[in-house]
N, C-alpha and C positions, 0 to 999 in steps of 0.2 A: 511517628511522623513529626517532623519539625513544624512549629507554628510560624507561618509567615503570611502577611496580608498586604498584597499590593493591588487590591481591588480599586483603589482610587485612580489608578492609571487607566482604568476602563470607563471612567466617568463620561468621557466624550463619545463613547460608543453606545448605540441602542441595541437592546437585546432583540433576538429574532423570534418569530412565531414558528415554533417547531411542533406541529400536531402530534408527531410520533415520539415526542420526548418521553412520555410515560412508558411507552413500549421499551425504549432503550433502558430505562431504569429498571423495569421489570425483568428484562432479559439478563441484566447484570446483577440482579438481586440486591439493588441498592436500597437501603432503608434508613429510617431515622437513627441518628447517632453514629452513622458510619463516618470514618475519617477519610477525607478525600483531598488529594493534592491536584490542583489544576495548573497546567503549564501552558502559557500562551504568549503572544507578543502584541505590540501596540501598532502594528502596521495597518495601513488603510485598506484592509481586506475583510472578508467575511469571518476570518478566524477569531479576532477578539470579540466580535458580536456573538458568535456561537459560544465562545467561552463564557461570556456574560450570561447567556441563556442558561447554561449549565449551572453557573454560580448562583443565580437567583433561585433556581429550582432547588438546588441542594440546601441553601439556607432556609428556604421556606419549609423544607422537609424536616429541618432540625438536625442536619448533618454538621459535623465539625470540618470546616473547609479552610485549607491553606491555598493561596494562589500566588503564583509567580508570573509577572508580566515583564518579559524581556524585550530588549531591542532585538530585531531580527539579526541573526548571525550571518557572516559571510559563508559562502559555500564551503562545505567540508571543514568546519572549524570545531573546536572543542567547546562544549557548553561551559557556562561560567561557574564559578565556585559555589554560589548559593544554590544553583540548580543541582549540582552534584550532591551537595549535602542533603538537600531535600529529597531527592529521588533515592539516594542510598539509605535514607532513614526510614523508608517505607517498610512495613512489616505485614505479616499474614493477615488477610482479610481487608486490608486498606485498599483504597482505589486511587489509581493514577489516571487522570484525564489529560491527554496531550492534544491540544487544538492549536495548530500553528500554520503560519502562512507559507513558509518555505524553509529557509535555513534556520534550523533550531539548535544546531550544535549536537555533537555526539558525546557520549559518556566515556570516560577513561578511568583506569585504575592502574597505578604504577606504570604509567606511560603506555599502556595497552588498551585498545578499545574494548568496551564492555558491551556485549550484545544484549539487547533488551530481553530477548527470550530467556537468556541465561539468568538474568536478574529476576525475572518473574518466577522462573522455576526455583530459584534459591530462596527468594524472599516471600513467595506465595501471595503477592498482591494481585489485584485485578487491574486491567488496563483497558481504557477506551482510547484508541488512537485515531485522530482525524487530522492528518497533516497534508501539507502541500496545497493549501487552499488559495495561494496567491493569484493563480491564473483564472479564477472564477469571476467572470464579469457580472456587474449588477443585474443584467437581464437573465442571468442563468442561476441566480441564487435560489429561487423557488424550485426550479427543476432539481437542483442539488438536494434541497431539503426533502423533496418528494421521495427520494431514494431511501430515506430513513424509514418510510412507511411500508416496507416490504411485507409480503405475505409469508409469515413465519412457517406455517405448516406446508404450504406449497413449495417454498424454497428448500426446506429440509428434504422433502420427497424428491425434488429435482436434483439436488446435490447428491443424494444417495444413489439415484439412478445413474448419473454421469460417473460418479466415483466407482461404481461397480463395473461399468464398461471400461473405464480407464485402467482399473486394476488388472484387467485381463489382457490388456493390449501390450504389444511389444514395440510397435511402430506407429507414429503419427504422421499424417500427411495433411498439409493445409494448402488450399488454393483459394482464390477469390477473383471477382471480375476485374479488379485493378491490376492483376498480374502476379499475385502471390503464388509461389510454388516451392514449398519447403517440406523437407522430410527430417525426422529425428527419431531417435530410439529412446525408450523409457523402461527397458527391461527391469522388472522387479523394483522399480523406484517407488518410494512412498507416495500415496495419494492423500491430499489434504483438502479440507473444506473450510470455508469462511462463512458461517451462518449465525454468528453471535454466541457461539458456545465458548465462553471465556475460559472454561476449564481446560480446553485444549488449545489455548493461545489463539483464539479467534478474536483478535483485538481491533481490527480495522473497522471503521464505520465511515460510510455505509457498508453493509455486508453483501455477500453474494458472489462466490466463485468456488469452483472446484479446480484444483491445480496439482501439478506434479513437477518433478525435477528431471529434465532430459539428461541422457548420458553426455558428458562434457564434450566429447569429440564427435558427436553424431549429427549435429545439424548441418544440412547442406541444401543450398538453393537460395531463394530470396523471398522476402515478405514485403508487402506494401502496407504501410501503417498510416492510420488517420488520426492518431493521437499518440504522442510519445513523451516520455519523462526525461528531463535533464535535471541537473542538480538545482533544487529550489523551485522548480516550476514545471508545468506541463505545456507542451506546444501542440496547437491544432493547426497543422499546415493547410495551405489553400488547396493543395493537391497531395495525394498520398506520397509518402517518402519511402524510397527503396532501401532495404537493408539486405546485403548479400553475405551469406555464410558459407564457409568452407571448413570442414573438419571441426565443426562446433564453434568456430570463431567468426565474429563480425569482421569482414575484411574490406567492406566498402559500404558507403551510404551516400544518398543524394541529399540528405538533410544537413544543411550548413551548421545549424545549431547542434544537431546530434553529433556531428563530427568534432566540433569544437569541444563539446562536453566530454566525449570519449577521450580525446587527447588530454584535456585538463585532468580528468580522473586518473588517467595513466600516470601523468606527471606527479600528481598528488600521492598516489600509491607508491611510486618510486621513492619519493621523499620520506614516506613513512616506512620504507624498506620492506614493503610487502613482497614476498617471494613470487616471482613470475608475474609482476604487475601488469605488463603489456597484455599477456594472455588472459589473466584473471578478469580484467575489466571487460574484455571483448567476448568472454565465454558465455554460451547459452546457459541460462540459469533457471528458467521456468517456462512452463506452458500452462495456460489456464483458460477456463471457459466461464464467461459471465453468466450469472443466474439470477440477477435482480431485475424483475420485470417492471419495477418502478423507476429504475435508473435510466439516465440518458447521458450522452456525451456532453459534458459541461466545461471541460478544460481543466479538470483536476483528476489526476490519475487514480486517486483513491475512490473516485466514483466511476470514471470512464471504464476502468478494467472490469467493473461489475455489471456492465450493461448486458442484459440478456440478448442473445443473438450475435454476440461478438466473441472473439478469442483474443488472447494476448500472449506475448512471449516477453521474456526479460533477459538482459545480459548483466553480468557482474556477480556480486556476492549472492550466495544462497545457503551459506552456513546456518543462518537463522531459520531456514526451512528444513534443515537436515541434509543439505547438499555438501559437496566437497570444496566448493570455491569460497574462499574468505578474502575479501578485500573491502575497500571503502567504496560504496556505490552499488545500487541495485536499480536498474533502469527498465521500466516496463514500456511496452509498445502494443497498441491496440489495432487489430485487423477487423474491419467491418465486412459484413455479408460473406463470411467464410464458408467454404465447403471443407468438411473435415472427415478424414478416414482414420479409424482405429484399426490397424492392420489393413485388411481389405474391405472392412465394413464401413459404409458411409453413415456417419452419425449426425451430420449436419449438412444441409444444402443451402447455400446462399443465406446463411444466418438462421435457417429454420431447423430446429432440433428434430431429429427423426427417431429418437429412442424414448 
């Protein structure tokens, strides 16, 4: 790991009180002497404060810490040279903590994007990722931090139960009081869980979801979403936004910012010469169920999608999950109070899990 110390750039920020911090470190098996790279920005959001919280704790533990504090990047831009050098220098057993507000920049090698999962698999480092925090308002910070204090044993059991049911299903149907009515197929697609098991690429924090990859051309119908991701931030609309799907593609939305984001993502992918850019960005990419009972909708997708009693879908890239679609952009969308069927079996009613 390259040694770099930009911690002085965090001097104007105060650290947060994170009661569950020791739990995070235990789950990731972080100990004295570990080499850790922190990547954050100096935006006026919760991100640099959370990064400083990690930094102070790591130093107190006696870890060897490098820290990069960038300016926030424009949407869909390449990370700067020093970040590339630092991340690519990571090796087996080292830890990468990414705590960012929004646009952090992506990694490239020889002009091609490098997927973080591929890098983790090849370099064998651990990663804690907590990004997209720009949209969390001050009155939601404590609610966001509470989600870190999940019930480990209970969540693992819940994820296992949902994963078992999902693994047997061929078709998913979702409805909700706001008007959702969507069907999709998942025949034999892999089922994944996010519960803090870093050994199987469970990097996102807060944790808490079971998810899978729908067949690319299978989604049909509409969903009404109460939280949705665009590049660099999460939107909490005043009323649910409609997304209409035909043959697996998003063909219409009532969300102004969603539509603008999709169009911008398509244009960007075309400039990057991504094959089938128009379809790739609009293709159904994920179906997931939130399993974190301490989480609530706070305006950051990394937390919102984990809320117990909600489900989410995504469009765009899913290559990092084991899917077939590779493009720039993966955009999640949360449905509240869903009723969900796996094949003909109701497994959730108005947000209440029935299995």
